[in-house]
N, C-alpha and C positions, 0 to 999 in steps of 0.2 A: 367363728373364724378360728379354727384350731391352728392353722399354719400361716406363717408370714413368709412370702416368697419375694426375694429381691431379684428383679430382672436387671442385672448389672451389679457387679460387685466391686466397683471402683471406690474412690476415696470417701464419698458421702455415704455409700452403703456400708462400708467398713466402719465408719464413725458411728452410724446408727446401730449397727449390730453390736459393736463393743459396748456402747452405752446401754443397750437393752439387756445384754447379758449381765453387766455389772449391777443393773437394777433388779436382777433376780428373774428375768425372763428366761424360760427354759430354752436352751440352744437347740434342743431336739425339735422345737417347733419353728425353727428358722431354716429356710432353704434358699438356694441361690441359683441363678442362671447366668453364665458368663463364658465366653469363648477364650478370653485372655488367660494365658497360662500363668502369668504372674498372679493375677487375681484368684485364679483357681487354687494355687498353692497357698495363698494367704488364708483362704476359706478352709482349706484342708487342715492347715495348722491350727485354725481356731475350732476345728471339729464341726464345721458347718457343712451339711450334706448338699449335694447337687440335686436340683429339682428336675423331674421328668413328667411331662404331661401324661405319659402312658402309665407310670407307676403311681402318681399322686392325683387322685380324683376327688379328694375331699374338698370341702369349702375352704378357700384360701383368700387371704388378703394379699394382693399384689402391689408391691412398690416398684414403680417404673423408675429405674435409676441408671438408665443408659445415656449415651451422648445424644444430643438433639437430633443428629442425622439418623440415628437408629430408633428413635422413640416411636414414630408412627408405625413402623413395621412390627416392633415388639408389641405394641398395643393391639394391632390387628391380629397377631398370632395368639394372644390371650383370648381375644373375643371370638376367634374361630374355634377355640377349644372349650370354652366355658359359656354357659347360658347365664346372662346377666351377671358378669363378674364384678367384683369390687376392686377398683384400681385407684391407687394414689400415685399421681405423677410427681416426681421430684425433679423433673426436667425443666431447666430454665428456659424462659422465653415462649415456648409453644403454647398458644392459647387453647382453651377447652374446645372451642368450635372446630378446631382441626381434628381433634380426637372424635368428637361427636359426629363429624361428617363420615366417619368410618363406621361407627356404631353408636346408637343412642340407647340400646338395651343394656345399660350398665349403671352401676353406682360409681360415680367418678368424683374424685377430690384432687385438687392441686395442693401441694405442700412444698415449702422451701426451707429445709433445715440448714444449719451451718455446722462446720466440723467440730466445734466444742461439744457437740452431742456425744462424742466419744467419752467425755469426762462427766456426762450428765449435767453439763452447763450450756446446752444448746438453746437456740432460739429458733422456733419454727413457725413460719406463716402458713395459715390454712385458708383455702378458699373452697367452699363446698359448692360443687357444680350440680350434682344430681344424686348425692348420697342421702339416705334416709337419716332422720335424726338419731336413730339408734346406731347406725353405722358411723356417723360423724362423732358421736360420743365415744365409740370404741377407738377410732383412729386418734382422736384427741387424747384419750387416756394413754394410749400407747406412746405417742410422741411426748407426752408430759413425763414419761419415765426418763427421758434423756434431757430434760430441761424444762423450758416453758413454751407455751404456744400463744400465738396471736391470730385470732380469727379475723380475716379481712372482709369488708363489706363490698368491695369492688375488685374484680379480677385485675384491673389495670394497676392496682397497688402492688401486685406481685413483682412487677418490674422494679419498682422503687425499693421494695424489701430486698430483692436479689442483689441489687447494686450496693445497697447500704449495709445490710446485715449479713446476707449470704456470703458476700465477699469481704465483709468487715475484718475477720481475723487476719487475713493476708495483709491488709493495710497496716494493722498494728505491728505485725511481725516485720513488715518492711521498715517501719519507723524505728523499731527496736534494733535494727541492724547496726546503727551507729552506737547505740548503748552497748551492744554486744562487743563491738570492736574496742571501745574505750575501757569498758569494765575488764575485759580480758587483759589489757595492759596493766590495770591497777592490781590484778590478781596474779601478775607474773605468769600468765599462760595457764593458770589452773582453771580448767573448764568446769569442774564440779562446783567450785566456789562461784564462778560466773553464773552458772545456772541457778544456784541458790539465791544469789543477789537479784537476778532478773525475776525469779519467781516471787520473792518477797516484795519487790517493787510493784509488780503488777497486782499482786494480791492486796497490797495496801491501798493502791488506787481504787481497786474494785470495792473494798469495804468502805472507803471514804465516800464513794459515789452513791452509796445506799443511805446516807444520812439526811436525805431530803434537803440538801443544800444545793444552790445553783452553782454552775461551773465557775462563775466569777468569784463567788464567795470562797470556793475551794482553792482557787488560784491565789486569792488574797491571803489565805491562811499560810501559804508557803512563801509568798513574795513580800519582802520588806523593802521599804523605800531605800533607794540607792544601794541595794544589796546585789548579790550575785544573780539571784533568780530574776530580779527586775531587768538586769542587764541582758540576760538571755532572752527574756520575753520581748524586750524592745527590738532585739535583733531579728527575732521571728516575725514581728509585726512589720518591720521595715522590708523584710524579704517577701512579705505577703504569703506566708506559708499556708494560712487558712484558705486563701483563695485557690491556691494550687491543689490543696487537699480536696476542696469541694469540687473542683473541676474533674479530679480523678473519679469521685463518686458519681458525678453526672455522666462521665464517659462510660462507667460500668452500667448505669441505668439505661443509657441509650443503646448499649450493646445488647442488653436483654430485649429491648424493643426491636432491634434489628433482627435478632434470632427469630422472633415471632413472625416476621415478614418473610423470612427465608424459607419457611416450610408451610 
């Protein structure tokens, strides 16, 4: 597989491409297909060339990165042009049987990355539908360039992963909005200082979470009896913030399931 072709050049494709390039992958071996002018300009700025079925007939690895409503048509288009293509679907919700009803003469893998792949800190779930072991190994190695991979034993777990990890960065950014607002006041409007503080805060939390300690132990290390942290935590508990947060994750998981029923 000399070339990697992204069918769709939106946010997740852009994140993967940026991560691949920063990991040393040759950008000359990355191509894209997208009708969106904004996405085309972003790809052009990154020196990523547009793919054409007529011009490019070599063995390619196709990443399906379009919106769910466009996924099956894009899949069909690839299958009509290539004999037994290798396709990795990055599309949320749509089950493999929907694709296989169009063509079974394929090597097909489902994958769900998240946007930190741009910084080589991504987490990607992989479910092998009909790919050979050699193909699976190559796809896994490629996605490990932009972070870590988790191979799922059941396709149904893809919905859980999508709602929990795929959407996860947005949840944290949403919670950080209150930090951003209050830190900006402390910094007298200095956005550069705000960004450094937020960056160090999140990096510190990330490092601490790798020390094989449970979350309760990590919380206890910060919260002292009758202290400020304890007061904040008690308020969170009385407001049942964790329950609300879990409801949000469940809503995302359920939406992934709904998408699979819409197509």
